[in-house]
Every structure is written in C-alpha cells, then in structure tokens.
N, C-alpha and C positions, 0 to 999 in steps of 0.2 A: 464601599460604594455609597454615595449619598442618596437621599430619597428622590430628588428630582431626576437624577440619571436613571434610577430604577423604574420610575413611572414612565419616563420617556422610552426606556427599553421595552417595557410592556406594550406601550401603544404602538411603537414602530414594529415590534414583532407581530402583533395582531394585525396591523395594517398589511404588512408584508405577506402574512399567511393568507388573508382573505383576498388580497389583490392577485396572488398567484393562483388561488382557487379558480378565479374567473378565467384564467388563461389555460388551465390544464387540470387534469385529474389529480388533485392534491391529496396528500395523505390525511386520512381522518384518524383522530386519536380516540381509541376506545377505552372502555372502563377496564381497569387492570384486573378486577376481581373476576371478570368473565373468562380470563385465561389463567386463573390461579395465581395472581399476583396482588399485592396490596398497594392501593393508591397512596395511602398514608406513608408507607415505607419507601415507595419510589421517590418521595420528596427528597430523600437523602442524596439522590443524584445531583439535583440542583444545589443542595446545601454544600456538598463536597466540592463541586466545581466552583461555586461562588466564593468559597473560602480561598481558593487559589487566586481568583480574580481580585478579591478584596485585599489580599496580601501582595498584590502586584507581581505575582509569579507568572501569570499569563494574562493576556488581554481579554480574551473572550472565548466562548465555546458554542458549538451546536452539538447536541447529543440526542440520540434516538435509541429507544429500546422497543423491541417487538417480541411477542411470543405467540406461537401458533398462527403466525401470519398476521396478527393484529398489532398495530402500533399502540403502545400504552404510555409512551413518553416521547415527546418531540419538543425540544426546548432550546431557545437561544439565550445566552447570558453574556453580559459584559459588552466589550467593544470590538469592532473589527479594525478600527484605526484610532488609536489613542489620541494622537495629536489633533485629529479632525473631530474627535468626539463622535465618531460614526458608530452607531449602535449595531451590535451583531444581530443579524436576522436569520431566520431559518433557511432562507434561500441564499445566504452568503456563499461565495465561491472560494474554494481553498485549493492550494497546491497540494496534490496528492502524493507527489514524489513516489516513493517505493510502494505505495498502495496501488500503483499502476500494475504491479507485477501479477497479482491474481487475475486481473483482466486479461493480460497477455496469456496467462495460463489457460483461461477459458477459450481464447481464440485458437490456441494450439490444439486443445483437445477437441474442438469442433472439427478441425481439419483431420485430426486423428480418427475421429468417428466416421468421417467420410472415406477413410481408407487411403489417404494420400501417403501415409507413412506409418511405420511402427515405432514405438518409443525406443526400441532396441536398435533402430537404424543409426548409423553414424551420421553426424551433421554434415560431413564432407560429401555425402551422397547428393545433397542439395546445395551446399556451399562449399565448392571444391577447394577454396582457399585454406580450409582447415584440414586438408588431407595429410600433411606431413608436419605435425606440430612437434615441438621440443619442450622438454621440462627443464626448468632452471635448477641447477645443482649448487651453484656458488661461483666464486671467482678464484683463479689461480694464476699468479704472476700477471695480474691485470687483465686476464682473459676470462670471459664468461664461459662457464662449463655447463653443458646441457646433455641430455640423453633423449632418445626417441620416445615420443609419447604414444600411449595406446590411443585408439580412436575415441573421440568424444561422441557419446550418444545423445540423442534428443532427451532421453530420460535423465541423463546426468545434467544437462542444461536446466531442466525443469526443477531439479532438486539441489542445485548449487554444489554439485560434486564433480563438476567438469574440469577443475584445475584452473579455471579463470579466476580473476580477482577484480578489485576496484582500484582506481587511481588514488583514492583518499586513504588507503591503508599505508602503514609504515613498513615497506618491504622493497627490495631491489626491483622486483617485477612491477610493483605499483609505480615506482619511479620511472620505469621504462614506458609505462602507459602514459604518464604525464608528458614525457618528452615527445612521444609519438602523437599526442593529441587525442588519445583514446580515453576520453573522459566520460564520467557517468552522467554529466549534465551537458546538454547540447549547447547551452549559451556560451560556454567557454571553449568549445572545441573548434579548431581551425578546419575540421573536415566538413564536407558539405552534403553528404547523403549517407543513409544507412548502409548502402552497398559499399561505398568507399570506407566507411567506418569499420565494417567487419573485415575488409581486406587488410587494413592496417593493423587491426587487432590480431589477426591470424599470424602476423609476422613477429609478434611478441611471444616469448616463452611462457609456458604454463607455470603456475606456482607449485603444482603437485600433479602426480599421475591421475588421470581421470578415474573417478570411482573410489579414491583412497581417502579423501578428506572432504569435510564440509567447509567451503569457503564462500562467503558472501561475494557476489560477483556480478559482472555485466552479462551473465548468461541470458537473462530475459531480453536484453537488447539484441542479442544474436537471434533469439527466437522470434523477435519482431521481424527481422530480415527473412527468417524461414517462412513466416506467414506471407510476406511479399512474394517470395519466389514461388511458393506453392499455389497461392491464390491468384496471382497475376494482378493484384491490386496493390496500392500503397498501403502501408500498415494502418494509417489513419482511415483510409477508405474502408478497409475491412472492418475495423472496429465500429465505424459509424453504421455501415450497412447491416452487419451481422449481429451486433450487440447493442449499440446505443439506441438505434431507431426501434428495434423490437421491444426493448425495455423502457422506451420513452425517457431515456437519459438526456434531457434537453440541454443541460448546461455542462456536459462532460466533453472535453476536447483537449487538444494540445496547446491551446492558448485561450485568452479571454478577449473577445471582440470588444470594440470601443463602446458599444451600446450596453455592455454588461459590466463595465469597469466600476460602476457605482456599487456593485455587489462584491467586488474583489476585496480580499483581506490582506492586511500587512503581516509580514513575517517578522517575529521578534527573536531576540536571543538574550540570555540572562546578562544582567549588568549589576555589579556589586553595589553601585551607588543608587541607581534609579529602579532597580528590580528587573526591568527589561528595556531593551533598546532596539531600534529598527535594524533588521538584517536585510530585508528586501521590501521596498515600498510598493506602491501601486503603479504610478505613471512611469517609473523607471524600470519596472520589472521586465525581465526577458519574456515573461509569459503574456505580454501585451501584443505579441506578434507571432505569426506562424513560425515554428522552428525549422531550421535546416534539416535536422535529424529528428525523426519521431521515435523517441526512446521508449522501448517496451518495459524498461525497468524503473523509469522515473518521470515520464513526461506529462502525465495528465493533470488537469485541474477539474474540479467539479463540486457539486453540492452534496450534502448529506442525503437529501431526498433521492438524488440520482444513485448514489452508492447503495442506498437501501434497496432499490430495485434490483441491483446486481447481487447484493448479499442475500436478499430474500429468495432470489432465483436459486442460489446455491442451497439455501435452507429447504426449499421446496424440491430439492434434488433435480434441478435443471429446468424448471418451468416457473413463469411468473405472468400473471394476468392473461393466461391462455396462450402465451408464446413459449414454446419449448426450445431451449438452446442446446441442451445436452441430455443424454439419457441418464436415468437415475443411478445406474451402476457406475457410470463414468464419474459422476460427482462424488459418490462414495469412495471410489478409487482415488480421486484427487485428494480427498480429505483423510486418507489413511497415512500412517507413518511409512515412508519409503526407505528409511535408512536401515541398513542391515546390522546384525549384531556386532559386526566389526567396528562400528562407529562407537565412540565413547558415550557414556550416559548423559552427557551434557554437550552435544555436538554444536549447538548454537552459541556456546560461550565465547567463541572468537568474535562474534558480532557485538557482544556486550562491551568489548573494549572501546566502542564508540560512545557508550552511555556513561555519564559521570557517576562515579562511585559504584559501578557494577563490575562484577568479575565472573560470576557463574550463572548459568541459565539452566536450572535443573527441571526435570520432568517434562521436557519438550523435545519432540523430534521434528521431522519435516516431511510434508507431503509434496504435492506438485504446486509449487510457487507460494506455499504458505506453511506456517508453523502448525504442528499438531500436538496436542497435549497427550503425553503417554502415561504420566503418573500424576494425577491432580494433587495428591497429598503432599508432594514436594515442590509444587509450583508456587505455593504461598497464597493461592486463591481457590475458592470452592467451586471451580468449574468442572465440567464433565470430561471424562476421558474421551478423546477424539475431537475436542473443540478445535476448530480451525480458525486461524487468525493471521493478520499481518497489518503493518502500519507504514507510515511514511516518515521521512527525516524531520518534518516540521510538526511531529506529535499528532498526526492523524492515526486512527486505529479502528479496525472493525474485527468482529469475531462472529462465528456461526457455531452454535451448539446444537447438533442434531438431536441429542438425547432429550434435552429440555425444550427443544424447538424455540431457541432464543437467537435473535440477531441483535447485536449491539454495535453502535457506531458513536465515536466522538471525534470531532474535528476542532482543532485549534491550530495556531501557527506559531510554534515555539521550536527553535532549532538550537542544539541538536535534540532529537527524540531521546527521551529518558531524562531530560533535565528536570522534569516534574513527573510524578506518578499519576498522570492523567488517566491512562487506560486502566491500570489496576484499581484506581479509586472508582471508576465507572463500573467495572466488573463486580467489585465488592458490594457496591450499592444496589446493583441489579440482582445478584443472587440472594441477598438477604431479604429481598422483597418477594421471593417465591413463598407461597403459603399453602400450596396443594401437596 
C-alpha cells in the first residue's frame, strides 16, 4: 500500500469515527495496559492484517479487541471497494452471512427463558410440517430409499445435529434441496416466505437420524420460523424489537438501505492473476433490498460496532449498557459444549471441507449456534477452554473468551471463508498482547 492511500485511509477513518460519534454513543478506545494488555504488542493486529492487504489477499478489514468490557483496539485498514478506491472505515457495513446464527440463537433462548418451549420439545409441536420426517438411505433400482426419522428437537436444531443439511454440500440430499428451492441464501430461492420455505424443506429427507451426526445445516433458518410462530412477529420484527434496539445496533438488518450504501462493502474471491476479484458488488447486490425470506442462518448485514454490542452482551453474561437480554446461566449454557461423547473428537471437520486446504478441526465442539473450544492445546491457538465463536462465509468472525474476558471481531469480505487465515491471525495477535 503506498503512502498517499495510507494517509487517506487514516484521515477518512478518523473523519468517519468522529462523525459517527456526533450521531450516537460511539465506542471509546481505552489504554490497553489498564486491562492487562500491551499497547505496543497490540500493534501486531494491524501489522498482520495489513500484510494480507498489501499482498492483495484481501481488500480491507475492520477489527476490534476488547477486554474486561473496554475496547483497546478498533481499527479500519485497506479498502472496502478496490475499483472505486473507497477506503475502509470503522462504520463500514458487511454481509455477516453465518455470523447471523448466534443472533438467531439468542432470539430462541429469549423465548426459551420466557417458558414458551423446552429445548427437548420436538419442532413439530410448533411447525407440524416436520412431524413425519424420513431419513435418506440411498437408492435402489432408481428408487430413493428412506426410513422413518426420530423427532427433531429444538436442541438438535440449535446444535446442528438435526439431520438437516445445506444445498451447497455435495450429497444427494443437498441436490434435492437445490431442486426444491430450499437454498441457504434467499436471493436465489424461488420461495417467497419463511413459512413456505420450511414447508418445502420438511418434504425433503434428512441426511442422518436426528442426534447422531453433526452436519452444518439450515437448522437456524427453521429456528427463525419458530421465532415467528411463537412470538407472533416476523423474524425481522422480533430481532429489531428484542435485540437490535435494546443493544443500539443501528446498522444491523436484512438489507442495506439506499442512504447507507456508501458504507457497504464489496465481496471478493481469490483470483490467481490479480489476487482477488469481485464476487458481489454494491449496487447489484441482493442486499440492497428487503429479502423475501428472512434467513436466520445467513441473512444479516451490519457493522463491527453493532456486532461488538451483541458479543459484549454475551461476554457480560446477558447484559449490555443496562439492558439485559438473557440470564447469566443461560449464556453460560449456550457457550458450553453440547455434543455428547458419542460424537468424534473433531465433529466440525465436515464443515472444513468448504475451506481451502483444510481437513480436520481439532479441539472444538459445539454449543448453541456457535463453536466451543474443548481442548486449546490442539486448536493451534492459545485461546481459553470454553471460548465461543462463529463466523460468516465472507470471512467475518467473532469470539468471546469468558475466562480472559476478551471479545474479538474481524470483518472483511472474502469468500469462501478460510481462503486466508484472517481469524487465526487476529487471535494470535490478541493473545500475545496479554501481559497480566
């Protein structure tokens, strides 16, 4: 990156920061030493991320680190739109994709706390279309073979053990999803509502018996429909009224309105010749208009500032800025490993088939809508046992470490996730900065 761009980036970032302060309660960045971290060593965060930017591996990033509730690093680097030379700003808006899932999980647990259901309840109690599911066994003489499925519970949906899958995996059931229009992204689906979508989904066979395998899936989208049925609101209305407004998440929604498109980011994908190329632009993006289906597994857009409010609420065990969304024990329950000893030691490895060059995912189990570190020594990173995290398809990621009282977030827009080690580099630079 040349010097003029770097200077411009600094000026635009500062202008964006102070302009936003005038409009709302912005995040103040405190002295790292006051929470047992090193200001000097935290500079490695920007150094590591800028190395990827300078090498044209990614366009730009916004990153944030907080400890004990105090933000000690909040920085924008690089560009949000390479062709337009649009400098990344701390209030840039990103497609969160699967980072939507933990938000859906909190919505579900809020209703659970209110006594609307138990996690052991079958989903068919609220969505009767799931009452008589079948499990795919294979084909014989051109005929699909199935067997009756056990009831899918709400808990199994929250933990990706429901037997559902995604259309983008390579399997016969995934192909059935594609043909039926049961897609993980609303923009390409011919279906017109979450209610219709779940009814069509329920006609497809399961990939495994509920409770037997961990399979990344559309489970969170089904839970979005559960929220609608139980609350009597649309999924979007529930999130806005019960989560986004209380947490002052001003820029989080299922689309980017016209007046905010100047802060929207371009999605890139690796290119062998240029480093990266555009995968989804701004003006032509499906996220410029309200979706037909509000996807609980992939639909949200938002800023790092907004997601910090959500993540810090979890780190505070359910409360943020005087607004309590969940009880402390509920949050601890969410962030515990929910997979039984019957699951393998690397249950999430099936997901890694989507990441270039990856095959196994050691030392990590799964909580309610997020990964949980079960054995830090074999994860490859010096995180704490119980660290809770999740990310999105365009390389956004967040984590909450209750033991060290750390929240970390990094947003860029590179698809597929795992193309570059953005999250691991941020974690490495964060933990080496702890000095207490």
